[in-house]
C-alpha positions, -999 to +999 in steps of 0.1 A: +092-061+550+085-026+538+095-032+502+077-066+502+045-050+513+049-023+486+051-051+461+018-065+475+000-032+471+009-010+501+006+026+489+039+046+491+040+068+522+016+046+541+031+031+573+034-007+570+021-011+605-013+001+592-016-033+575-014-051+609-050-039+613-062-039+576-043-067+559-024-087+584-026-118+561-002-100+537+023-095+566+019-131+577+025-143+541+058-124+539+070-139+572+060-174+561+078-170+527+110-159+544+108-187+569+102-213+542+132-199+523+155-206+552+154-176+575+161-186+611+151-153+626+122-130+616+119-093+624+084-080+633+066-054+612+071-027+638+098-005+622+079+027+630+068+018+665+089+045+682+081+072+656+053+096+649+042+075+619+021+054+642-006+064+666+010+065+701-022+051+716-019+020+694+017+010+704+008-020+725-019-032+701+004-030+672+031-049+691+007-076+699-005-080+663+030-079+649+045-106+672+015-128+667+017-125+629+054-135+629+050-163+655+019-177+637+037-176+603+068-194+615+064-216+645+098-225+660+116-196+644+132-168+665+113-136+665+130-102+669+110-072+679+125-046+655+123-009+658+138+018+636+147+054+643+122+078+660+127+104+633+137+130+659+175+130+653+177+148+620+200+178+611+170+202+606+158+197+642+174+206+675+191+177+694+164+155+707+158+155+744+169+123+762+137+120+781+117+122+749+137+095+732+136+073+763+098+075+765+094+065+729+118+036+729+110+023+764+073+020+756+078+004+722+104-021+733+086-029+765+055-037+744+073-061+721+090-078+750+057-082+768+042-099+737+070-125+738+096-114+712+127-135+717+150-106+713+148-069+705+164-051+676+172-014+672+178-012+635+187+014+608+201+038+635+218+068+619+225+090+649+248+080+678+227+097+705+196+078+694+213+045+690+227+046+725+193+055+739+175+028+719+199+002+732+196+013+768+158+012+767+158-022+750+182-037+776+158-027+804+135-055+792+160-082+801+158-096+765+189-100+743+194-068+722+208-064+687+217-030+673+225-022+636+234+012+621+233+026+586+259+045+566+263+055+530+298+047+521+333+040+535+369+036+525+394+011+539+400+032+570+367+048+580+329+047+578+308+072+596+271+079+604+256+110+590+263+128+623+300+120+618+303+093+644+327+065+633+307+033+628+332+009+642+336+030+674+299+033+680+294-005+674+321-013+699+304+011+724+270-006+719+285-040+723+301-028+756+267-015+767+254-051+766+242-059+731+241-095+721+252-086+685+260-054+666+264-045+630+251-028+599+219-030+578+203-014+547+235-015+527+227-009+491+244-030+464+277-015+455+282+004+488+320+008+491+340-004+521+314-028+536+336-059+538+365-038+553+342-023+579+328-057+589+363-071+592+373-042+615+343-045+637+347-083+639+382-078+652+372-052+678+340-065+694+334-096+716+299-103+702+286-116+668+287-091+640+255-085+619+254-078+582+219-072+568+224-058+533+197-047+510+191-064+477+182-029+463+153-005+459+124-011+435+136-011+400+172-016+410+172-050+428+202-074+422+196-111+414+192-136+442+224-153+431+243-120+433+228-113+467+238-148+480+274-142+468+274-109+486+262-125+518+289-152+515+316-125+511+303-107+542+306-139+562+341-143+550+348-108+562+336-117+597+298-114+599+280-143+616+244-130+617+235-124+580+201-115+565+183-093+540+170-057+542+152-036+516+143-055+484+153-089+497+125-113+486+121-149+497+142-158+466+170-137+479+168-152+513+169-187+498+199-178+477+217-165+508+208-196+527+223-218+499+254-197+497+260-197+535+251-233+541+268-248+511+235-259+495 
């Protein structure tokens, strides 16, 4: 969603959620294009809902606008209320307080659940302490919860978050906490070790494995055909929930749908 809105004129550095008020038709158009391309599940434009990038007083209003935009653009499709990191768990800051994280995530996920999101998605998590808290807060809603984490590279034996936590161990822990699906997202083309990691996770968890790779960043986006082939390889490795992250246009979604469904 973020890179799609940048392509539509969103200024760099501006929170995409701002367009829920100013240009919601652009957000709706992105959702509609993805749905028409074959997406079965859409993620709301609420990545920053638990961060300081949005006005805390506007959390409930933004959740309502975002769910309505996705639902209106794609009737009958599943809608995931997606939230990314709070921004508190970074090396330059002290370890975030549990109460602070809980307050942010509980409010944001509760707002999305109240507006009728079919499931909740804690995405792009890069710190174990925050991923655990996000999942616990989302589970309080009673909705199905998905959690995906990010990492930069891996070898055949190990992939780790920036804080050093092994990805496969954390995903197993999140699955045991009660997630309906777990996996990875925002994998840039050429990231080493992705298929091996997906295969390891698929062998160790009892829930579906998610792979939501990026098609690339502006100026370095792979072709839809290459993206579709990558998605097919991730399914072969063991992923069963597959989609597109940064740079994935409707054409990339369509290519993935063809590759995955034999069309």
